[in-house]
N, C-alpha and C positions, 0 to 999 in steps of 0.2 A: 177830551177823553170820553169814550162811551161807557155806559153802565157796565157792560160785560167786561171791559178792560179794567175798570176800577175795581169790580168785585173779584176778578181773578187775582189782581195784585193784593187785595185785602186778604183773601184766603191764604195766599202764599206767605204773606207777612205773619198772620196769626199762626199758621201751621208751623212756621219756623220758630216762633216764640214757644209754642207748646213742646216742640222737639228739643229745643235748647234747654228747657227747664226739666227735661227728663220725664215728661208726662206721657210720651208715647214713643217707644224705642224702635230702632230699625225701620222697616217699611210698614209698621203697624199704624192703625188709626186712619180715619177718613173724615172729611168735612163736605157738606153740601150746603148750598144757599139758593134760595129762590129769587129770580129776577122779576121785574115788574110785569113782564109779559107772560109769566107763568112757567117759563123754562128754568132749568136748574144748572148750576155749576157744581161739579163734583170732582174731588181729587181722584186721580187715575189709579187703576189697579196696580199693585206692586210698587207704588211710589213711596219714597220717604218724605215725611212731613217736613223734614229739615232742608230738603233740596228740591222743592217744586219749581218747575218752569211754568210761570203763570200762563203762557200761551198754550201749554199742553194740557191745562186743566180741562176736563171733559165738559162740554156743553150739551145738555140733554134736553130734548123736546118734552113737552107736557105728556106725550105718550111714551116717554122713556126710550126713545130712539136717539142715537148719537148724532149730533149736528156737526160738531167739530171737536178737535182735541183728541187725546188718547182715550182708549177704552176706560170706562169708569170702574170704580171699586166693585169687587164682587159682592159687597154688602149693600147693593142697591135695594134689595127687598126691605131692609129695616129702614132705610131712608124714605122710600116711597110710602111705607106704612104710616110713618109719622106725618108726612105731608097730606096723605089722604084722610087721616082721622083727626088731626089737630089743626090743619091749616097752617102748619109751621112755616116760619120764614127761613129757618136754618136748622141743620141737624149736625151734631158732633159726636163721633164715636172714637174713643181712645182705648188704649191698653194700659192705663195708668196703674202703677204698682199697688197702691194702698186699696184702691177700689177692687182690683182683681183679688188681692189677698183677702179682703173682707168677704168676697163672694165664696171663698173656699171654707169659711168657718162653719162649724156646726151651730145649731140652734138659732140660725138667722130666720126671722119671720119673712117668708117670701112675699107677703103682701105689704110689708113695711120694713124694708131691708136695713135702713139706716136709723139709728136712734136720734131723737130730736135734741141734739146737743147744743145747737146754736140757732139764733133767730133767723140768720140768713140762709141756713140750709133748709129750713121750713119754708121761708119766703120764696126761694128760688127754685126749690125742687118739689115741695109737697111730699107725698109718700112715694118712695122709690120701690118699684116692683122688681123682685129678683126672679129672673126667668131661668129655667133649667138649662143645662148644657145642650147646645145644638151645634152642629158643624158650622164653621165660619162660612158665610155666604148661603147657608141653607134657607130656602124660601119660607121654611117653618118659623124662622125668627120673625119675618114680616107678618106671618099669620098670627103669631102670638101677640105681637104689638097691636095688630088690628083688633084682636080679641079684647083689648083694653078699652076699645071704643072711644079713644081720645081722652080718657079720664086721667092719664098719667103723662107727665112731660119728661120723665126719666125712667129708664130701666137699667138694671144691672144684669148682664149676661154672665151666668156662672162659668168660671174657668176661662173667661174671655175678656170682658171689660164693660164699661158703662156707655150708655147712649143717652143723649140729652137733646131735646127739641126746644127751640126758642122762637120768639117773635121775630128776631133778626140774628145776624151772625154774632154780634157782641153779646146779646142776651144768652144765646146758647153756650158760648164759651165761658162766660162768667158763671153760669149755672154748673157747667162741667167742672170748673175749678173748685166751686163750692162743694160739689159731690166728692171730689178727690180729697179735699181737706177734711171733710166730715168723716170719710172712711178712715183717714189717718188718725183723727181724734178717737174714733171708735176703737181702733186697734190699740192705741196708746193707753186708753182708759179701761180696756177690757179686763174684767175681773176685779176692778177697783170700786165697783158700785158708785159710779159717778152720778151726780145730780143731773137729771134731764129736765127739759121743759115739761110742765104739766099738761094734761089734756086740755085744760081751759086755756092755757097760754098758747098751745098749738092752734086751737080753734080760733082764737083771737087773731093770730098771725095770718091764718088762711083766709079769714073773713076780710081782713084789710088788704092782704097781698095774695090774691088767688094765683096759684102757679099755672 
């Protein structure tokens, strides 16, 4: 089995798991992963994460031209921005309920959108940047991510959903799941004055586990 076949199968399997757990409904969300030759595999535009045909997953050249499969997601600008600025191995974008809900709340710090509630959220995400609403597929989303100069592995698109880059597909997915769970905790504890990790504890985590 070739690398491209293995990765296509892996993307479809993981996408189905995310869909089945209600983390991205309908035809929302997209995943991309970099192959060893620098080309990308990307979930197709308009496709449901729960019903992907691995053979139709888009294979994109390093110059972002389509090599095989269906046309890629319209969110290619945000994917390519993370690959160009962070050297990512994979990027996951979902429309997960709690993360989207959190993006709608007032008084969210756009530079640090999620409170430091758990060690793993800090370890896997660092600070999450909240970006203002932009139309889905708008190249300005990619421009905004490029403006972060590779300093963030995760962003939250207001009224839209989270985007996470990782060293490989599994790392990106695990970090995405951590983001959704942290958003859920933030909503559940909102107004309850929860104990959060101290600045010193956050600094120690980031020093040992840079995101």
